[in-house]
Wavefront OBJ file of the C-alpha trace (Angstrom):
o trace
v -0.010 -0.164 0.124
v 0.995 3.564 -0.694
v 0.597 6.966 1.055
v 0.276 9.634 -1.586
v 0.758 13.273 -1.159
v -0.779 15.291 -4.126
v 0.392 18.766 -4.520
v -1.239 21.308 -6.786
v -0.513 25.040 -7.742
v -3.553 27.355 -7.730
v -5.121 28.681 -10.792
v -4.633 31.997 -12.573
v -4.926 35.428 -10.808
v -4.403 37.557 -13.935
v -6.372 37.423 -17.235
v -4.582 37.511 -20.684
v -5.224 41.281 -21.001
v -3.641 42.113 -17.687
v 0.222 42.503 -16.904
v 1.073 39.852 -14.383
v 2.946 40.814 -11.267
v 5.129 38.616 -8.758
v 2.285 37.716 -6.445
v 3.499 36.718 -2.998
v 2.401 36.287 0.666
v 1.318 39.875 0.921
v -0.717 40.044 -2.316
v -3.988 38.198 -1.826
v -5.659 37.921 -5.195
v -8.759 35.831 -6.005
v -8.623 33.604 -8.933
v -9.791 35.195 -12.449
v -10.995 31.767 -13.819
v -12.207 28.449 -12.622
v -11.082 26.000 -15.254
v -7.702 25.245 -13.748
v -9.046 24.318 -10.196
v -11.853 22.322 -11.735
v -9.302 20.573 -13.934
v -7.180 19.553 -11.081
v -10.100 17.834 -9.367
v -11.199 16.148 -12.706
v -7.738 14.931 -13.344
v -7.382 13.413 -9.844
v -10.662 11.593 -10.661
v -9.394 10.517 -13.972
v -6.199 8.970 -12.261
v -8.121 7.222 -9.640
v -6.645 9.301 -6.812
v -9.042 9.673 -3.979
v -7.816 12.510 -1.434
v -9.421 11.911 1.900
v -7.991 15.311 3.331
v -7.582 18.570 1.588
v -5.250 21.251 2.750
v -4.686 24.718 1.304
v -2.619 27.902 1.993
v -4.868 30.501 3.608
v -5.010 32.807 0.429
v -7.923 33.537 -1.768
v -6.109 31.856 -4.945
v -5.236 28.692 -3.163
v -8.506 28.205 -1.037
v -10.597 28.760 -4.099
v -8.640 26.284 -6.243
v -8.868 23.506 -3.600
v -12.692 24.146 -3.256
v -13.110 23.799 -7.147
v -10.927 20.612 -7.133
v -13.077 19.028 -4.377
v -16.387 20.021 -6.020
v -15.148 18.605 -9.478
v -14.288 15.461 -7.493
v -17.706 15.223 -6.279
v -16.628 15.077 -2.582
v -17.969 16.580 0.632
v -14.692 17.555 1.979
v -13.728 20.640 3.831
v -10.490 22.579 2.861
v -8.325 22.975 5.978
v -6.222 26.249 5.775
v -2.528 25.696 6.624
v -0.417 28.610 7.227
v 3.007 26.903 6.536
v 2.320 26.655 2.895
v 1.431 30.311 2.202
v 3.370 31.826 -0.742
v 6.900 33.276 -0.086
v 7.140 37.161 0.555
v 9.094 38.544 -2.582
v 10.311 41.553 -0.451
v 10.899 44.635 -2.506
v 9.667 42.695 -5.638
v 6.291 41.855 -4.284
v 3.531 42.849 -6.649
v 6.009 44.198 -9.139
v 6.132 43.440 -12.851
v 8.836 40.905 -14.073
v 10.500 43.839 -15.972
v 10.950 45.642 -12.582
v 12.103 42.583 -10.799
v 14.639 42.003 -13.622
v 15.925 45.585 -13.385
v 16.306 45.537 -9.710
v 18.108 42.248 -9.461
v 20.239 43.174 -12.300
v 21.620 46.343 -10.879
v 21.929 44.817 -7.428
v 24.075 41.832 -8.558
v 26.223 43.861 -11.000
v 26.800 46.252 -8.009
v 27.714 43.348 -5.735
v 30.175 42.128 -8.361
v 31.912 45.595 -8.315
v 30.570 46.743 -11.732
v 29.989 50.554 -12.515
v 26.408 50.725 -13.756
v 27.307 53.994 -15.523
v 29.457 51.893 -17.776
v 26.931 49.309 -18.569
v 24.058 49.214 -21.119
v 20.317 48.580 -20.208
v 20.805 45.074 -21.593
v 23.663 44.299 -19.464
v 21.274 44.938 -16.515
v 18.517 42.873 -18.005
v 20.805 39.930 -18.848
v 22.139 39.691 -15.160
v 18.581 40.124 -13.772
v 17.425 37.131 -15.895
v 20.407 35.157 -14.844
v 19.467 35.783 -11.127
v 15.968 34.781 -11.895
v 17.151 31.600 -13.750
v 19.075 30.418 -10.548
v 15.778 30.699 -8.822
v 13.784 28.855 -11.314
v 16.366 26.137 -12.082
v 17.960 25.544 -8.532
v 15.626 27.437 -6.090
v 18.490 29.906 -5.130
v 16.715 32.805 -3.445
v 17.454 36.214 -4.839
v 18.648 38.881 -2.384
v 15.677 40.726 -0.797
v 13.159 38.041 -0.824
v 12.021 36.915 2.619
v 12.123 33.167 2.521
v 14.248 30.804 4.552
v 14.889 27.817 2.505
v 16.110 25.620 5.269
v 13.105 26.377 7.230
v 10.873 25.649 4.080
v 12.445 22.445 3.443
v 12.000 21.412 7.026
v 8.233 22.229 6.618
v 7.757 20.068 3.795
v 9.747 17.226 5.599
v 7.461 17.727 8.843
v 4.324 17.895 6.771
v 5.192 14.660 4.756
v 5.893 12.787 7.923
v 2.518 13.970 9.359
v 0.722 12.618 6.310
v 2.321 9.376 6.381
v 1.544 8.936 10.149
v -2.149 10.470 10.001
v -3.167 9.320 6.622
v -1.160 6.087 6.210
v -1.876 4.499 2.876
v -4.271 7.152 1.762
v -4.320 10.185 -0.524
v -3.920 13.738 0.603
v -4.288 16.889 -1.582
v -2.476 20.190 -0.742
v -3.034 23.354 -2.715
v -0.044 25.930 -2.495
v 1.994 28.334 -4.581
v 4.939 28.130 -6.980
v 7.629 29.664 -4.783
v 6.645 27.097 -2.010
v 6.144 24.075 -4.210
v 9.469 24.115 -5.943
v 10.973 22.985 -2.589
v 8.780 19.989 -2.302
v 11.397 17.846 -4.432
v 13.661 17.745 -1.359
v 11.356 15.028 -0.057
v 12.949 12.635 -2.721
v 16.199 12.959 -0.890
v 18.165 14.315 -3.868
v 16.945 17.784 -4.876
v 19.945 18.513 -7.123
v 19.445 15.555 -9.201
v 15.714 16.326 -9.444
v 16.402 19.818 -10.533
v 18.807 18.799 -13.104
v 16.153 16.739 -14.788
v 12.850 18.985 -14.202
v 11.790 22.330 -14.555
v 11.056 22.988 -10.808
v 8.873 25.896 -11.670
v 5.263 24.641 -11.535
v 2.473 26.133 -13.861
v -0.890 27.391 -12.650
v -3.139 24.361 -12.149
v 0.077 22.112 -12.274
v -0.331 18.893 -10.283
v 2.618 17.028 -8.757
v 2.546 13.770 -7.108
v 4.785 12.128 -4.330
v 4.353 8.511 -3.110
v 5.849 6.504 -0.229
v 5.699 2.772 0.606
v 6.434 1.593 4.184
v 9.823 0.272 3.046
v 10.798 3.600 1.308
v 13.105 5.865 2.981
v 12.234 8.825 0.893
v 9.245 9.964 -1.216
v 9.074 9.181 -5.101
v 8.114 11.870 -7.380
v 5.679 10.016 -9.830
v 4.171 13.101 -11.312
v 5.463 16.536 -11.719
v 3.985 19.690 -13.104
v 1.173 17.918 -15.089
v -0.750 20.439 -16.627
v -4.138 19.198 -15.701
v -6.211 21.454 -17.818
v -4.790 19.833 -20.905
v -5.315 16.320 -19.616
v -9.103 16.262 -18.995
l 1 2 3 4 5 6 7 8 9 10 11 12 13 14 15 16 17 18 19 20 21 22 23 24 25 26 27 28 29 30 31 32 33 34 35 36 37 38 39 40 41 42 43 44 45 46 47 48 49 50 51 52 53 54 55 56 57 58 59 60 61 62 63 64 65 66 67 68 69 70 71 72 73 74 75 76 77 78 79 80 81 82 83 84 85 86 87 88 89 90 91 92 93 94 95 96 97 98 99 100 101 102 103 104 105 106 107 108 109 110 111 112 113 114 115 116 117 118 119 120 121 122 123 124 125 126 127 128 129 130 131 132 133 134 135 136 137 138 139 140 141 142 143 144 145 146 147 148 149 150 151 152 153 154 155 156 157 158 159 160 161 162 163 164 165 166 167 168 169 170 171 172 173 174 175 176 177 178 179 180 181 182 183 184 185 186 187 188 189 190 191 192 193 194 195 196 197 198 199 200 201 202 203 204 205 206 207 208 209 210 211 212 213 214 215 216 217 218 219 220 221 222 223 224 225 226 227 228 229 230 231 232 233
C-alpha cells in the first residue's frame, strides 16, 4: 500500500489582458478563472486518486482552487487552511512586474560584483537580472531581498510529509499551494539537485505534482511533476 501526497498550484490570478506581477504572501488576489481548479479535481478523479483530506494555504487563490478541485471530484470535504504553505514574501519585488524585478536584481547583482552601472548598458542589466531569476527557477536559489528561509521551508515540507504518512497512512492527501513554495517539495525525494537537473522546478498554474511513499521507502518518489491538468481532462 502507498501513501500519496498530491500537490497542486493554484489557478490564474491575472487575465490575458492584464500585466502579471510577482504575487507573493502579501498580495492576496482571487482567481480570475475556474477552469484550472476544476481541471485539477477532474484529473485526480481520472487518475483514480482519492484524497481523504484537503489542505490549502490560507489565501484566496489557493483556497478557491482547492474548493473547485473538491467540487469537481464530487466530494464533501472541507478545505483546511495551513499557514505553513503560504507563498513566499518577495520583499521589494512583491507585486512588481517581471521587468521591474529583473531591473532591480540586475543592478543589485552587478553592483555586488563591483561593476560600474554607468558603464553598462540596459541590456547588461537585463541579462544579469534574468540570470538571477534563472538561478531561482532552475535551482531554487533565493534572490537577495526576498523573505524566505529555504532551510525552514524544506523542514516544513519534511515535517508535513511525515505527518501525512502517520495520520493518513496508505491514503491520498491533496495540498494546494503556490509556485515559490512548491519548488522546494522535491527535497522529499532525498536528492533535490538530481531532481532539479532533470525537471523544470517552476510549476505552472493548475499544475499537479504527486509524491508517493511505501512503508519500506526512506524517501518519497515523485511520480508526477507539473502535470498540466487542464490539458489532460
